[in-house]
N, C-alpha and C positions, 0 to 999 in steps of 0.2 A: 722800401716803403710800399711800392706798387705791389710787389709779391706778397707782402703781409696782408695788404687790403684784399687781394684776390683770394688768398687762402682763408681769410676770415669770412668773406662772402660765400665761398664754397662750403665752409662748415655749416653756415646757416641754411644753405640749400639742402645739404644732406640731412640736417636735423629736421627740416620742415617737410621732407619728402614723405616720411611715414605718416604724418598727420594728414597731408593732402590726399594720400592714397586711401587712408581709412575713411575719409569723408565721402569718397566716391565708390564705396562698396556697393555692388548690386546684389540684391537678394529678393526673395519673394515669400508670400504666405498664402495660405488657405485657412478658412475657419469652417467648422461645422458644429452643430449643437446636438446634445444628447439629453433629453429628447428635443425634437424640433418645435414642439408646442407643449405648453403646460396647461392642463385642464383644471377648471375650477372644481372645488370640492362641494360647492353649494348650488350649482347650476350648470347650464350648458356653455357658459363662456370659457374663454381661453386666452393665453398670452403666447404669441408666436415669437420665436427667436429666428430672425432672418439673417443668415450668414452668407459668406461669399459663395459657398457651394449650393446654397438655396437657389441662387440666380444662375450659376453655371458650375456644375460639379467638376469640370476639367480646368477651369480658369485659375491661374496662379497670379495673384496681385503683385506687380513689380514695384520695388521700392529701392531707393538709393539713400544710403546712410541712415542715421538715426531718425526715427519717425514715430509719431503717434498713429495708432490704427483703431478702426472700429472692429470689435470682435463680433458684435451682433447688433442689429436694429431690433427694437421691441415694439410690437403692435398688439393692442387689446382687441378682443372681440366679445361682445356681450349685448343681449337685449333685456338684461335684468333691470329692475327698477332700483332707484336709489335706496328705497326702504328695505329691499331684499336683494342686495348685491351678490355678485359672484365673489368668491374669496378662496384664499388658501388656508388650510389648517396648519397648525405647527409642525405636523409631520410631512407636509407636502411642500411643493414649490421649489424643489432642488433641481439643479441643472448642471451640466458640464460642457464647457466649450473646448473643443479640440483645435489647437493652433498648430498647424504644420508649417515649419520654416524650411525654406529652400536656399541653397547657395547659388543656384542658377535659375532665375525665374522664367527664362526663355526656353529652357530645355528640361522641363520637370521630370521627364521619364528617365533621363540620365543623370539628373541632379542628385547631390546628397541632400537628405532631408531628415528631420526629426520632429516629433509631435510632443508638445507640452499641453497639459490640461489646466484650465482655469475653472474652478468649481465655485458655485454660489447657491444662494437660496432666496427666493422671493417670498414675501409675506404681505398681507394686506387684502384690500378688496377693490372692486371696480364694477361699474354698471354702464348702461348705455349713455349716461350723462356725466360720469365722473370717473376718476381713477386715483387710487391711493395705494400704491404699491412700493414697498421698500425692498432693498437688496442688501445682502451681506455676502462678501467674498469669503469662502471657507477654505480655500487653498492658500498656499504660501504667497505673500504679497510681492515677492521677488523671486524669480527663477532664472537660473543661468544654465545654458546648454551650448554645446558645440556641434556645428554642422560643417563637416569637412575641415577647412582651416579658418572658419568663421566662429566667433564667440558671440552669442546672443544673450542679452539680459532683458527679460520681460518683467515690467514693474509698473508702478503708478497707475493702478487700475482705477477706472472711473465709471460712474453710473449716472445716467440721465433717465428719470422715470418716464414711462410712456404716458401719453394723454388718453382721454376716453376714446372709444371707437370712432367717433365722428371727428376726431382731431386730424389736422392736415400735416402733423409732424409725428415722427416716431421717437421713442426713447432709444437709449443705446447703452451698450457695455463697451468700454474702451481700455486700451493699455498703451504704454510707451515702450518702444523697443530700441535698445542701443546695440550697435554691432561694431566689432573690431576684428582684426586679424590676430590669430594666435601668434604670440611672440616668437615661437620657433619657426613660424612660416613667413614672417615679415622680411621682405627683401627691399633694397632701394629701388626706386623707379628707374627706368631706362635713362631718363634725362640726368638723374643724379649720378648714375654710374658713368655716363659720358663726361660729366663735369669733374668727377673724381679722377678719371683717367687724365683729363686735361690738366688738372691741378698737379698730379704727380709728374706729368711731362714738364710742366713749367718749373717745378721744383728741381727736377733733374738737370734741366738746362742751366738753371742758376748755379747749381753746385758745380757743373762742368766749367762754367765761366770763371768761377772763383779759383778753381784748381789751375786753370790755364793762366790766369793773371798772376798767380803766385810764383810761376816758373821763372 
């Protein structure tokens, strides 16, 4: 009975080892925008896309497990009046966010990495006193890519519109990233391996005792 309980508990540990490992995956990202700022078609105003590389071109943001991220913060600039606002025409307002994913955020120069692109289009108008800007994502709403032995899915894109230039908050573009290890690369954690060895040892001892008792 004791042996059956132990082996049952061991099986649960082995089964849970992979999920525990997946939840503790370390990775990192950088974002950049092309272009970094979108100019108005009807005045001198603009909308800036502030990304991680805007602040520090060499910094890789470290993350553990699945997470929502900010692709870019959005800030408006304008001295136009409400009656004659800055605006985007139907043929303008397009942008592309380059999202670079790393499997080792602390050693980016030797890390595996890949870049996916999230494209979109702004429309609307803004002035020194208001902002009415809409966004449409034009790229695929879910993208899956592999970096080393990690599998990333980038999805659930979000948009928070920017306020007028005098606002104390920024708008944003966001996404949710899920990460897992490739099934071919997944191995049990060291603790699981140790418990497996212990379980096999106990099973072997029990079999030896049964054989000896039957003599």
